[in-house]
C-alpha positions in Angstrom: -155.6 67.7 -137.2 -159.4 67.8 -136.6 -161.9 65.6 -138.2 -164.9 66.8 -140.2 -168.2 65.3 -139.2 -170.3 64.5 -142.2 -173.6 66.5 -142.4 -177.0 64.8 -142.1 -177.6 65.5 -145.8 -174.5 63.5 -146.7 -175.6 60.7 -144.4 -179.1 60.8 -146.0 -177.7 60.5 -149.5 -175.6 57.6 -148.4 -178.6 55.9 -147.0 -180.7 56.5 -150.1 -177.8 55.1 -152.2 -177.8 52.0 -150.1 -181.5 51.6 -150.9 -181.0 51.7 -154.7 -180.7 47.9 -155.0 -184.2 47.6 -153.5 -185.5 50.3 -155.9 -184.1 48.4 -158.9 -186.0 45.3 -157.8 -189.3 47.2 -157.7 -191.8 47.3 -160.5 -191.7 50.5 -162.6 -194.9 51.9 -161.0 -193.6 51.2 -157.5 -190.3 52.9 -158.3 -192.1 56.1 -158.9 -193.8 55.8 -155.5 -190.5 54.9 -153.9 -188.8 58.0 -155.5 -191.5 60.2 -154.1 -191.0 58.7 -150.6 -187.2 59.4 -150.9 -187.9 63.0 -151.9 -190.1 63.3 -148.8 -187.1 62.4 -146.6 -185.1 65.1 -148.2 -187.7 67.8 -147.4 -186.9 67.6 -143.7 -183.1 67.5 -143.9 -182.7 70.8 -142.0 -184.8 69.5 -139.0 -183.0 66.2 -139.0 -179.6 68.0 -138.9 -180.5 69.1 -135.3 -180.7 65.5 -134.2 -177.2 64.3 -134.8 -177.4 61.8 -131.9 -180.2 59.8 -133.6 -179.6 57.2 -136.3 -179.8 58.9 -139.7 -181.9 56.0 -141.1 -184.6 56.6 -138.4 -184.6 60.3 -139.2 -185.1 59.6 -142.9 -188.1 57.3 -142.1 -189.5 59.8 -139.6 -189.3 62.6 -142.3 -191.2 60.4 -144.7 -193.8 59.7 -142.0 -194.2 63.5 -141.3 -194.8 64.2 -145.0 -197.2 61.3 -145.3 -199.2 62.6 -142.3 -199.3 66.0 -144.0 -200.7 64.3 -147.1 -203.3 62.5 -145.1 -204.4 65.7 -143.4 -204.8 67.4 -146.8 -206.9 64.6 -148.0 -209.1 64.7 -144.9 -209.6 68.4 -145.4 -210.5 67.9 -149.1 -213.0 65.2 -148.2 -214.5 67.3 -145.5 -214.8 70.2 -147.9 -216.4 68.0 -150.6 -218.9 66.6 -148.0 -219.8 70.1 -146.9 -220.3 71.2 -150.5 -222.6 68.2 -151.2 -224.6 68.8 -148.0 -225.1 72.5 -148.9 -226.3 71.5 -152.3 -228.7 69.0 -150.9 -230.2 71.6 -148.5 -230.9 74.0 -151.5 
């Protein structure tokens, strides 16, 4: 009888469950940040599923980094837009 290979999503949830002891040791405000990071790893489950040969923990962390990079880029655009607005007001 053939064996079923667990999906990446199952691996990911297992990894995230393994990290719950760490979460419980965090302060309340840090738990909220930690939960947001874990949710970032879930957002790229489909892409990570294509890389079955890579350690699922690495894929979870890479997914978090991709989302953090997206957040950084959004902040840079906001800052640039705010700077352009203040420069146009100063020119008026």
